[in-house]
N, C-alpha and C positions, 0 to 999 in steps of 0.2 A: 433043540427047544429052551432049555434052563437059562442058557445064556442070553438069549432073545427076552423071556421072560425077565432075567436080572438085570437087564438092561434099560425094559422099559419101565421096571420099578426104580433103578435110579433117576430116570428122564421124570417120574412122578414125583420122586422126592423134591429136586429139582425147581420144581416147577410150584410145587408148594414154598419154598423157600422163596422162590419169585414173586409168589401175591404180595408176601412181606415187606418186600423190596417196594413195591407197586404203592404200598401204602404209605411207606416211608417217603415215596419220591411226590405222591399227592399230599402230604402233610406240606413238606418243607418245599416245594419245588413248585411244583403244576398239578394242579389237580385232576384236568382230563388227560394227562398223559400218564399219570398214576393209576388213573381209574383204566385205561387201555391198558397198562401192563397188568393189572392185577386181573382183569376180566379175560384176556387172553392166558395168561398162567394158568388160571382155571381151569379153562377150557383144555388145556395142552394137557393137564394134573387127570383131568376125569378120564380123556381118552387114552393117556398111558396107563393107567391102572386097570380101564376095560380091557386093552389089547395085552396087558401083563395077567391079568386074572384067567383070560382067554387060554393064554399058552399056557397057563399052568401054574402062578405062581405059589400055588399053596403045597404043590409037590418038592419046594424047595426044602 
């Protein structure tokens, strides 16, 4: 279970980084695409954190 918790924790970190990438895309390229990237990444981060906490991320 600890391996799965670490995996979902890593996915949450990647999703949080992608929120910033989406903001950069929104500023420089296309606002609607950047907004969609940020929104999807935020949702993914919340789900990944919830799963990691459910698997016992505090036991690491």
